[in-house]
C-alpha positions in Angstrom: 37.0 11.7 16.9 40.6 12.4 15.8 39.4 15.6 14.1 37.2 16.8 17.0 39.1 19.3 19.2 36.8 18.5 22.1 37.9 14.8 22.2 40.8 13.6 24.3 43.9 12.8 22.3 44.1 9.1 21.3 40.4 8.5 22.0 39.8 7.1 18.5 42.1 4.1 19.1 40.5 3.0 22.4 38.2 0.0 22.4 34.6 1.1 22.4 33.9 -1.0 25.5 36.3 1.1 27.6 34.3 4.3 27.0 30.8 2.9 27.6 29.1 3.6 30.9 25.5 3.3 31.9 23.7 6.7 31.9 22.3 8.0 35.1 19.2 9.2 33.3 17.5 8.5 30.0 19.1 11.4 28.2 17.6 12.6 24.9 14.9 10.4 23.4 13.5 11.4 20.0 10.3 10.7 18.2 10.7 7.7 16.0 13.4 6.0 18.0 13.1 2.8 20.0 13.1 3.4 23.8 14.9 0.5 25.5 15.4 0.1 29.2 17.0 -2.6 31.4 15.0 -3.3 34.6 16.4 -5.2 37.5 14.7 -6.2 40.8 17.2 -7.3 43.4 16.5 -9.0 46.7 18.6 -7.0 49.2 17.3 -8.9 52.2 18.4 -12.2 53.7 14.9 -13.7 53.3 13.3 -15.6 50.4 10.3 -13.7 49.0 7.6 -15.3 47.0 5.1 -14.5 44.2 7.1 -11.6 42.8 5.3 -9.7 40.1 7.1 -7.0 38.1 5.1 -4.7 35.9 6.4 -1.9 33.6 4.0 0.6 32.1 4.7 3.6 30.0 2.4 6.6 30.6 2.0 9.1 27.8 -0.3 12.1 27.4 -2.9 10.0 25.6 -2.4 6.4 26.7 -0.9 3.9 29.1 1.1 1.0 27.6 2.1 -2.3 29.3 5.7 -3.0 28.3 6.4 -6.1 30.4 7.5 -9.1 28.5 5.6 -11.4 30.9 2.7 -10.8 33.3 3.3 -14.1 35.2 4.5 -14.0 38.8 7.9 -15.5 39.7 7.5 -18.2 42.4 10.4 -17.1 44.6 13.4 -14.8 44.8 16.3 -15.8 47.0 18.6 -13.3 48.8 21.1 -11.5 46.5 19.3 -12.8 43.4 17.5 -10.6 40.9 14.8 -10.6 38.3 15.9 -8.9 35.0 13.8 -7.7 32.1 14.6 -5.6 29.0 11.7 -3.6 27.5 11.4 -1.9 24.1 9.0 0.6 22.8 8.9 2.5 19.5 8.2 6.1 20.5 5.3 7.6 18.6 4.4 10.6 20.6 6.2 13.8 21.7 6.0 15.3 25.2 6.3 13.9 28.7 6.6 10.1 29.2 6.6 8.4 32.6 8.0 4.8 33.0 6.1 3.3 35.9 7.8 0.2 37.5 5.6 -1.6 40.0 6.7 -4.6 42.1 4.5 -6.7 44.4 5.7 -9.7 46.5 4.9 -11.8 49.6 7.3 -12.0 52.6 8.1 -15.1 54.5 5.5 -14.1 57.1 2.8 -14.0 54.4 2.6 -10.2 54.3 1.9 -8.7 50.8 4.1 -5.8 49.9 4.0 -3.4 47.0 6.1 -0.4 45.8 6.5 1.7 42.6 9.2 3.8 41.0 8.6 6.5 38.5 11.1 7.6 35.7 10.1 10.7 33.8 11.6 11.7 30.5 10.8 13.9 27.5 10.4 12.8 23.9 11.7 15.5 21.5 11.1 16.1 17.9 14.3 15.2 15.9 13.5 16.6 12.5 11.7 19.5 10.9 10.1 18.5 7.6 8.7 21.0 5.1 7.4 20.2 1.6 6.8 22.2 -1.5 5.0 21.2 -4.7 5.8 22.4 -8.2 3.6 21.7 -11.3 5.4 21.2 -14.5 3.9 21.1 -18.0 6.9 19.5 -19.7 5.0 16.5 -20.9 2.6 18.2 -23.3 0.9 15.0 -24.3 -0.4 14.3 -20.7 -3.7 15.5 -19.5 -2.3 15.9 -16.0 1.4 16.8 -15.9 4.4 16.0 -13.7 4.5 17.1 -10.1 7.9 17.8 -8.4 8.0 17.5 -4.6 10.8 19.2 -2.7 11.2 17.9 0.9 13.3 20.1 3.2 14.6 18.0 6.2 16.4 19.8 9.1 18.2 18.2 12.0 16.9 20.0 15.1 18.8 17.8 17.6 22.1 18.7 19.2 24.2 15.9 17.6 24.9 14.7 14.0 22.6 12.3 12.3 23.4 9.7 9.7 20.6 9.8 7.1 20.2 6.1 6.2 17.1 6.5 3.9 14.8 9.3 2.7 12.2 7.9 0.3 8.8 8.8 -1.0 6.1 6.1 -1.0 3.7 7.3 -3.7 -0.1 6.9 -3.6 -1.8 4.5 -6.0 -2.2 7.2 -8.7 1.5 8.1 -9.2 4.8 6.6 -10.1 7.8 8.3 -8.4 11.4 9.0 -9.6 14.0 10.0 -7.1 16.2 12.9 -8.2 18.8 12.8 -5.4 21.7 11.1 -7.3 23.7 11.5 -10.4 25.6 9.1 -12.6 29.4 9.5 -12.7 31.7 7.1 -14.5 28.8 4.6 -14.7 28.1 4.7 -11.0 25.2 6.2 -9.1 26.5 8.9 -6.7 24.5 10.8 -4.1 24.1 14.5 -4.7 25.0 15.0 -1.0 28.4 13.4 -1.4 29.9 10.2 0.1 29.1 11.1 3.7 25.5 10.9 4.7 25.8 13.0 7.9 23.5 15.8 8.7 25.0 18.2 11.2 22.8 19.9 13.9 20.5 22.6 12.5 21.6 21.7 8.9 19.0 21.2 6.2 18.9 19.1 3.1 16.6 19.3 0.1 15.4 16.1 -1.4 13.6 16.2 -4.8 11.2 13.7 -6.3 9.3 13.6 -9.6 5.8 12.1 -9.7 3.9 11.2 -12.8 0.3 10.0 -13.0 -0.1 6.3 -14.0 -1.4 5.8 -17.4 -4.8 4.6 -16.3 -5.3 7.8 -14.4 -3.6 10.3 -16.7 -5.8 9.3 -19.6 -9.0 10.2 -17.7 -9.1 14.0 -17.8 -11.4 14.5 -14.8 -10.1 11.9 -12.4 -7.2 13.9 -10.9 -8.9 17.1 -9.8 -9.0 19.2 -6.6 -7.0 17.8 -3.6 -5.1 14.7 -4.4 -3.0 12.5 -2.2 0.6 12.3 -3.4 2.1 9.8 -0.9 4.2 9.9 2.3 7.9 10.4 3.2 9.7 7.5 4.9 12.8 8.8 6.8 15.4 6.5 8.6 18.4 7.8 10.5 21.0 6.8 13.0 22.4 8.7 16.0 25.3 8.4 18.5 26.3 4.7 18.7 24.0 3.6 15.9 20.5 4.0 17.5 18.1 3.9 14.7 15.1 6.2 14.3 12.3 6.1 11.7 9.5 8.6 10.9 6.8 8.5 8.3 4.9 11.7 7.5 1.1 11.8 7.1 -0.2 11.5 3.6 1.0 14.6 1.6 -1.7 16.4 -0.3 -1.6 18.9 -3.1 -4.2 21.0 -4.9 -4.2 19.9 -8.5 -4.2 22.8 -11.0 -7.7 23.6 -12.2 -8.2 23.8 -16.0 -12.0 24.5 -16.0 -14.3 22.7 -18.3 -11.9 22.9 -21.3 -8.1 22.6 -21.3 -5.9 23.8 -24.2 -2.3 22.5 -24.2 0.5 22.6 -26.7 1.7 19.4 -28.3 4.4 21.0 -30.6 5.8 24.4 -31.1 9.2 25.6 -32.5 11.6 27.4 -30.2 12.7 30.0 -32.8 11.0 31.3 -35.9 11.7 33.9 -38.6 10.1 37.3 -38.6 7.0 37.5 -40.8 7.2 33.9 -41.8 4.4 31.5 -41.1 5.0 28.6 -38.6 2.8 25.8 -37.2 1.9 24.8 -33.8 -0.2 21.8 -32.6 -2.8 22.2 -29.9 -4.6 19.7 -27.9 -8.1 20.5 -26.7 -9.6 18.3 -23.9 -13.1 18.2 -22.5 -12.4 18.0 -18.7 -16.1 17.5 -17.9 -17.0 14.0 -16.9 -20.7 14.3 -17.9 -21.2 17.0 -20.6 -20.6 16.9 -24.3 -19.5 20.2 -25.9 -20.0 21.7 -29.3 -17.0 23.9 -29.9 -16.2 26.9 -32.2 -12.7 28.2 -32.5 -12.0 31.9 -32.9 -8.5 33.3 -33.5 -7.9 36.9 -32.5 -4.8 38.8 -33.7 -2.6 40.7 -31.2 -0.1 43.5 -31.8 2.6 41.0 -32.7 0.9 37.6 -33.4 -1.3 37.1 -36.5 -3.3 34.0 -37.1 -3.6 32.4 -40.5 -6.7 30.6 -41.5 -10.5 30.9 -40.9 -11.6 32.2 -37.6 -15.0 31.0 -36.2 -14.8 27.5 -37.6 -16.7 24.6 -36.1 -14.7 22.0 -34.3 -17.7 19.7 -33.8 -18.8 17.8 -30.7 -16.3 16.8 -28.0 -17.4 14.1 -25.7 -16.6 14.0 -21.9 -13.0 13.2 -21.1 -12.0 13.1 -24.7 -9.5 15.2 -26.7 -8.7 16.4 -30.2 -5.5 17.7 -31.8 -5.5 20.8 -34.0 -2.8 22.2 -36.2 -2.7 26.0 -36.5 -0.6 28.4 -38.5 0.5 31.9 -37.4 3.2 34.5 -37.9 4.8 37.2 -35.9 5.4 40.8 -37.0 7.7 41.8 -34.1 11.1 40.4 -33.2 12.0 39.2 -29.8 10.4 36.8 -27.3 6.7 36.9 -28.2 3.7 35.4 -26.3 1.2 33.4 -28.2 -2.3 34.7 -27.4 -5.8 35.2 -28.9 -7.4 31.8 -29.0 -11.1 31.6 -28.0 -13.3 28.5 -27.7 -17.0 28.8 -27.5 -19.3 26.1 -26.3 -22.5 26.6 -28.4 -24.6 24.5 -26.0 -24.0 26.8 -23.0 -23.1 29.9 -25.0 -19.9 30.0 -22.9 -16.6 31.3 -24.2 -13.1 30.2 -22.9 -10.2 32.6 -23.5 -6.6 31.4 -23.9 -3.8 33.9 -23.7 -0.1 33.6 -23.0 -0.3 29.9 -24.1 3.5 29.8 -24.8 6.4 31.9 -25.9 8.4 31.8 -29.1 11.7 33.6 -30.1 11.3 35.6 -33.2 14.4 36.6 -35.1 15.1 38.5 -38.3 14.9 36.3 -41.5 18.5 37.3 -42.1 19.5 35.3 -39.1 19.6 31.6 -39.8 17.4 29.5 -37.6 19.0 26.2 -36.6 16.8 23.2 -37.2 
């Protein structure tokens, strides 16, 4: 408040209670916050009334909710006395909401009376959440690789928010690692700094790494097509500490398709010498959950990559969801960053050929340049 030019000088040293006044309307209410209201029914007459029943309902576009703490009638209400109630409701819908307060009572003359009051307010969307998925093949030993989730969260209200928690609750198939902090001097520090405030219309990017659990990663065909990643849990505070919480629906991604047979690299050098043989290790996986394959490997030379060894050799039968590792030798006749291509796998049972080009890249240098181990 001291740094805010729109605030009266010295306002930061005032007691909080001196600044608090009851609002004349509900103000801004946001999805995920808890709507609270104080209801007071006061007997302005000079007569005792009986059988007073106060009912508070909240009407939304899809439902009508009873928020009254008690549905029992009060036996009597003396003059200048009141019946008080505080209602709470976690707002789960956006749009128009109407608080309907109904009061029924009986006068001293036995006449039954009834009246209602309506309070309309809008529930607004506080945050805009966008997600992006990135597939990474850094873990070459995995059948299904890491998935990176970027969550972009924007404050679309007109006041700052304190972001108390933004976490990802993974589905049963994944383990999650949050990448929103760094270690400095032995302490874990947020990448957003010491202050967790998100100004109006500002956006933050949160990053998470998901890895398939071992029991799912080992089964080549189990994580295919559309898979459920999990859901985001977002908790924030506004103004005088009002807390809001939103959970997204289950986030889904389309798992990369590898066809019936997947070829991945287990080991490859970063840099090799020109016209000198080097070795790579490949992993071949039968992604089919039902069919056994009988594979033949062909190695086709390109303008820069030359394979060493016998092309057209039998690899034997590969059962469903199983893998085999294969060491291959090759050399490059051209310097620079070269793409490894030219591998062909043929399933003799179906007479189907699978082509693998641009498998990886390797830096080729002159043999006069020493390659660091």
